[in-house]
Structure formats: C-alpha cells, structure tokens
Wavefront OBJ file of the C-alpha trace (Angstrom):
o trace
v 172.521 -60.391 171.664
v 173.306 -58.278 168.593
v 171.423 -58.572 165.277
v 173.119 -60.956 162.849
v 173.273 -58.300 160.117
v 175.569 -56.063 162.181
v 179.313 -56.786 161.634
v 180.901 -59.069 164.232
v 183.189 -56.203 165.309
v 180.157 -54.984 167.278
v 181.601 -57.085 170.097
v 184.248 -54.351 170.490
v 181.668 -51.949 171.928
v 182.119 -51.418 175.655
v 179.924 -48.528 176.772
v 176.356 -49.224 177.891
v 174.720 -46.676 175.584
v 176.537 -48.074 172.530
v 175.705 -51.674 173.344
v 172.068 -50.868 174.092
v 171.503 -49.049 170.803
v 173.325 -51.685 168.745
v 171.088 -54.426 170.140
v 167.986 -52.514 169.015
v 168.897 -51.962 165.372
v 166.106 -53.166 163.092
v 165.841 -53.776 159.366
v 163.022 -52.783 157.020
v 162.706 -53.511 153.310
v 161.910 -50.077 151.847
v 160.367 -50.063 148.347
v 161.656 -47.147 146.259
v 161.632 -46.207 142.576
v 165.432 -46.442 142.642
v 165.556 -50.211 142.069
v 163.245 -53.148 141.475
v 164.229 -54.629 144.833
v 163.541 -52.835 148.138
v 166.449 -51.229 149.958
v 167.088 -53.108 153.207
v 167.346 -50.216 155.633
v 168.566 -50.157 159.223
v 166.970 -47.984 161.867
v 166.138 -47.733 165.559
v 162.861 -46.635 167.113
v 162.191 -45.908 170.782
v 159.571 -44.093 172.806
v 156.004 -43.144 172.040
v 153.747 -40.122 171.824
v 154.077 -36.673 170.324
v 155.369 -35.787 166.892
v 158.028 -38.365 165.957
v 161.622 -37.145 166.006
v 163.819 -38.455 163.178
v 167.614 -38.292 163.620
v 169.907 -38.091 160.576
v 173.615 -38.923 160.993
v 176.636 -37.276 159.418
v 179.136 -38.219 156.706
v 180.689 -41.712 156.851
v 178.771 -42.413 160.029
v 175.814 -44.438 161.271
v 172.841 -44.214 163.614
v 175.203 -45.191 166.450
v 176.161 -41.518 166.380
v 172.963 -40.945 168.382
v 173.658 -43.531 171.083
v 173.562 -40.916 173.852
v 170.922 -38.541 172.466
v 168.222 -40.933 171.267
v 167.351 -42.500 174.651
v 167.008 -39.042 176.222
v 164.578 -37.917 173.529
v 162.694 -41.226 173.544
v 162.024 -40.905 177.263
v 159.493 -38.214 176.358
v 158.699 -38.648 172.668
v 158.643 -41.156 169.804
v 162.152 -41.095 168.315
v 163.763 -42.721 165.271
v 167.280 -42.833 163.859
v 167.939 -44.189 160.360
v 170.996 -45.097 158.315
v 170.911 -43.168 155.040
v 171.196 -44.800 151.637
v 174.813 -45.868 151.160
v 175.766 -45.256 154.792
v 175.752 -46.984 158.160
v 174.393 -50.526 158.034
v 171.788 -49.889 155.337
v 172.204 -52.061 152.244
v 174.628 -50.678 149.681
v 173.167 -51.413 146.254
v 175.883 -50.348 143.815
v 173.329 -50.271 140.984
v 171.751 -47.194 142.609
v 173.812 -44.026 141.971
v 174.752 -42.643 145.371
v 174.020 -38.929 145.362
v 171.963 -36.445 147.420
v 168.904 -36.824 145.173
v 168.704 -40.600 145.685
v 169.496 -40.287 149.383
v 166.523 -37.930 149.666
v 164.258 -40.281 147.696
v 165.189 -43.216 149.906
v 164.599 -41.152 153.044
v 161.164 -40.098 151.768
v 160.122 -43.714 151.233
v 161.505 -44.709 154.626
v 159.303 -42.070 156.240
v 156.285 -43.159 154.223
v 156.839 -46.859 154.967
v 157.947 -46.835 158.614
v 156.920 -43.576 160.324
v 153.849 -42.694 158.249
v 153.404 -39.156 159.589
v 155.211 -35.795 159.611
v 158.312 -35.560 161.786
v 160.611 -33.230 163.653
v 163.708 -33.667 161.506
v 167.100 -33.498 163.234
v 170.279 -33.479 161.144
v 173.853 -33.466 162.420
v 176.789 -32.270 160.280
v 176.220 -33.691 156.758
v 172.893 -34.955 158.077
v 171.932 -31.305 158.477
v 172.407 -30.755 154.751
v 170.338 -33.878 154.107
v 167.633 -32.567 156.436
v 167.566 -29.162 154.724
v 167.343 -30.755 151.267
v 164.543 -33.055 152.451
v 162.617 -30.223 154.101
v 162.738 -28.083 150.968
v 161.538 -30.988 148.798
v 158.903 -32.443 151.155
v 157.786 -29.569 153.399
v 154.562 -31.332 154.315
v 156.514 -34.108 156.029
v 158.550 -31.823 158.309
v 156.867 -29.978 161.185
v 160.084 -28.588 162.665
v 163.734 -28.677 161.692
v 166.741 -29.022 164.002
v 170.269 -28.471 162.699
v 173.206 -29.645 164.834
v 176.544 -28.149 163.679
v 175.143 -28.513 160.193
v 176.839 -28.707 156.837
v 175.133 -27.168 153.837
v 176.672 -23.732 153.330
v 180.087 -24.655 151.958
v 180.667 -24.866 148.217
v 180.609 -28.272 146.577
v 184.017 -29.909 147.155
v 186.251 -30.390 144.115
v 187.811 -33.616 145.405
v 185.188 -35.670 143.552
v 186.764 -34.635 140.245
v 190.023 -36.200 141.385
v 188.517 -39.485 142.559
v 189.638 -41.807 139.775
v 191.289 -45.196 140.147
v 193.559 -45.926 141.956
v 193.444 -42.608 143.823
v 189.865 -43.258 144.942
v 190.857 -46.544 146.594
v 193.895 -44.962 148.246
v 191.662 -42.209 149.633
v 189.176 -44.584 151.253
v 191.939 -46.782 152.634
v 193.473 -43.648 154.148
v 190.113 -42.864 155.769
v 189.856 -46.447 157.024
v 193.144 -46.106 158.927
v 192.405 -46.246 162.682
v 194.960 -43.517 163.464
v 193.356 -41.161 160.943
v 189.880 -41.847 162.267
v 191.035 -41.320 165.838
v 192.612 -38.004 164.855
v 189.324 -36.872 163.298
v 187.455 -38.029 166.393
v 189.716 -36.035 168.708
v 189.243 -32.943 166.553
v 185.468 -33.329 166.767
v 185.446 -33.106 170.580
v 186.300 -30.219 172.879
v 186.874 -32.696 175.713
v 189.293 -35.178 174.152
v 188.421 -37.880 176.707
v 185.273 -38.525 174.664
v 187.476 -39.883 171.847
v 187.513 -43.224 173.650
v 188.082 -46.752 172.397
v 184.322 -47.260 172.392
v 183.812 -44.090 170.333
v 186.359 -45.368 167.829
v 184.618 -48.754 167.664
v 181.256 -47.078 167.029
v 182.689 -44.854 164.313
v 184.394 -47.756 162.524
v 181.780 -50.513 162.788
v 180.063 -49.741 159.476
v 183.415 -49.959 157.667
v 183.037 -53.749 157.847
v 179.824 -53.667 155.789
v 180.001 -54.904 152.172
v 180.835 -52.214 149.607
v 181.657 -49.518 152.185
v 184.617 -48.286 150.153
v 182.822 -48.370 146.782
v 179.814 -46.499 148.152
v 181.963 -43.810 149.750
v 183.816 -43.344 146.469
v 180.522 -43.129 144.559
v 179.115 -40.496 146.909
v 182.295 -38.422 146.768
v 182.334 -38.588 142.968
v 178.736 -37.320 142.930
v 179.989 -34.089 144.508
v 177.988 -34.593 147.696
v 176.064 -31.667 149.113
v 176.965 -28.321 147.627
v 175.998 -24.984 149.103
v 172.334 -24.630 150.000
v 172.844 -21.026 151.073
v 170.673 -19.620 148.312
v 167.844 -21.986 149.240
v 167.579 -21.809 153.020
v 165.468 -18.643 152.877
v 162.679 -20.879 151.529
v 162.552 -22.910 154.750
v 159.214 -22.091 156.386
v 159.408 -24.529 159.294
v 160.444 -23.376 162.769
v 164.147 -24.208 162.924
v 166.379 -24.758 165.929
v 170.112 -24.367 165.304
v 172.313 -26.055 167.913
v 176.048 -25.386 167.672
v 179.091 -26.347 169.710
v 180.904 -23.169 170.674
v 184.303 -24.841 170.090
v 183.536 -26.606 166.780
v 186.902 -27.203 165.068
v 185.432 -29.175 162.140
v 183.084 -26.588 160.600
v 183.946 -23.588 162.758
v 181.211 -21.329 164.135
v 180.504 -18.743 161.411
v 177.917 -20.883 159.631
v 175.771 -21.035 162.770
v 175.059 -17.316 162.477
v 174.566 -17.577 158.715
v 171.895 -20.236 159.219
v 170.160 -18.091 161.818
v 170.215 -15.074 159.518
v 169.067 -17.042 156.456
v 166.175 -18.989 157.991
v 163.368 -16.629 158.960
v 161.783 -18.618 161.797
v 164.951 -19.809 163.518
v 166.690 -19.721 166.872
v 170.378 -20.312 167.531
v 171.518 -22.038 170.725
v 175.197 -22.248 171.592
v 176.498 -25.221 173.587
v 179.551 -24.110 175.545
v 182.655 -26.231 176.116
v 181.574 -28.394 173.208
v 182.967 -29.300 169.802
v 181.365 -30.490 166.565
v 179.144 -33.185 168.089
v 176.926 -31.761 170.871
v 174.706 -34.847 170.642
v 177.662 -36.933 171.830
v 179.578 -34.494 174.007
v 176.643 -32.672 175.620
v 173.657 -34.999 175.074
v 171.638 -33.763 178.050
v 171.858 -30.124 176.997
v 171.153 -31.037 173.367
v 168.138 -33.191 174.229
v 166.817 -30.503 176.563
v 166.925 -27.885 173.819
v 165.229 -30.147 171.293
v 162.454 -31.217 173.656
v 161.913 -27.659 174.862
v 161.656 -26.442 171.277
l 1 2 3 4 5 6 7 8 9 10 11 12 13 14 15 16 17 18 19 20 21 22 23 24 25 26 27 28 29 30 31 32 33 34 35 36 37 38 39 40 41 42 43 44 45 46 47 48 49 50 51 52 53 54 55 56 57 58 59 60 61 62 63 64 65 66 67 68 69 70 71 72 73 74 75 76 77 78 79 80 81 82 83 84 85 86 87 88 89 90 91 92 93 94 95 96 97 98 99 100 101 102 103 104 105 106 107 108 109 110 111 112 113 114 115 116 117 118 119 120 121 122 123 124 125 126 127 128 129 130 131 132 133 134 135 136 137 138 139 140 141 142 143 144 145 146 147 148 149 150 151 152 153 154 155 156 157 158 159 160 161 162 163 164 165 166 167 168 169 170 171 172 173 174 175 176 177 178 179 180 181 182 183 184 185 186 187 188 189 190 191 192 193 194 195 196 197 198 199 200 201 202 203 204 205 206 207 208 209 210 211 212 213 214 215 216 217 218 219 220 221 222 223 224 225 226 227 228 229 230 231 232 233 234 235 236 237 238 239 240 241 242 243 244 245 246 247 248 249 250 251 252 253 254 255 256 257 258 259 260 261 262 263 264 265 266 267 268 269 270 271 272 273 274 275 276 277 278 279 280 281 282 283 284 285 286 287 288 289 290 291 292
C-alpha cells in the first residue's frame, strides 16, 4: 500500500488525507552539480492544467505537511509538493553540505527535471524563506509567489555556533522527543484539537529516515536562513501573503513587513488560525491561492 522507501512507521497514520498522500509519494533521481550521484528525491504530483503549483514545506518537516491543502489545489490545477534536500524523505547525502545555497540548487534541478516549466511557488514557514531565496535567484522560473506564515525576516540564529559535539546530538534527541514535538504542534494550532495522534505521526515519520539527526545538525550549523529583509524589495513577482491571525510561532508583525517590502503583494489574514493555515484552514487557504 505504501512505498517501500517510506519508514514502516507510516502504518501509524490514521486520517484519510494523510494515508492518501503517503501512498502517492514518488521518487526521482535528480542530477545536480552537488555530487556525482543523483539525489533521490521524494515528491507528490496531482492534478493537471494551468501553471503548476509547487509546495515547499517548513523546517524539520516533510511534504505530508500539505496533506489537506494539496488535494484541494489539485482538483483545479497541476500541483506538486517536494521534500527539500536534507529534509522529509529525500535522500540525505552527508557528503553534500546542507545549507540554503545547496537546498536552492537541488530545488532548481528538481524543477528542471520533473516540472520543466515555471511555477507558482508556495512556501510555508521556513519553506517561505526557501521560496523567497529561490525566486530571487531564478526569477524566470517563478510566475507568482505565495508565502504562508513565512520565515525570512528574522536574523540568522546564533544556535549554530553552539552546535558542537555532544551538544548537537543532545539537541536533536531533545527535538525527537514525542512530548516536545507534541508541544510544538499544539503551539502551531489555534484549535488544539488539530494536534491529533495522526498529526504527530505525520510530523515524526521522517525522523526514522537514515541520517535525520546528522542532517539536522549540519543545517543548523550552516546558520540556516538569515534575514532576507533587505532583499525582498527585489521580488518582482505578484506575491500573496497568507497569515494565521493567531500565529504563536512567528507572531503576526512579519506579515505586514512582507506586505510593505514586496511591491506587488497582497496580505490575507486567516482568522481563528495559528501558524499552519494549510493544515488548520485548508479550504480557506486553497481558495485564496486559486483565486490569486
């Protein structure tokens, strides 16, 4: 039922949307200049017609983050979700330094190999920072940009400077703890009932992939995504900013800053919603994206 390359803990999924998306995960060998061997990359594609929509997940997450949103978009338009380099179920090649530059390079070659045409790029949380970075580097490949409770304006975190052994291992093991992950999940939602057992299973499934801990440490040591605030004025694409009114992860101030910094942009608030509108209010989120 499920692809063999997805960890066996996939059997813990219980909700129909989660199970359906997990069964449709594909692999593609993506040639890149980052290594002699292609990067085996996981993705999902549904729907047909129109400009393809490409969904980019957040930090320490996977394409399962879009289990509720993707089918709604795909009902009207060709839609993809991909696991970034070093994240989700995509191969973790420890010989490739895991940093924003290489994540962007891998994403470029995924688009060139699999989608083969410009996209509407949708990034959630850290995926928003990835989407902004990609758009600025490859503007010809992005027709429109959608930012969902996006990262990208905060200063580069200093924690990477402190990630030396054994502290780095302790930090990832702390993040692996089910109680910690559940606490983060509850904070992400306005309606805490969404922090269900199935949500926890989705959020933890990629932790069973080889080298999860080492890749997370490598990305954190790279510094991750620093502030792109001085660059967003260069974004020429029409940009839709979707933000949960009750976001307790990033707060709500950055939503206005994005709107003010990106010339051709529109901000849409999703009421009674936390950090993940695509999970908590998928119908409203899909409606805004398709209308845009």
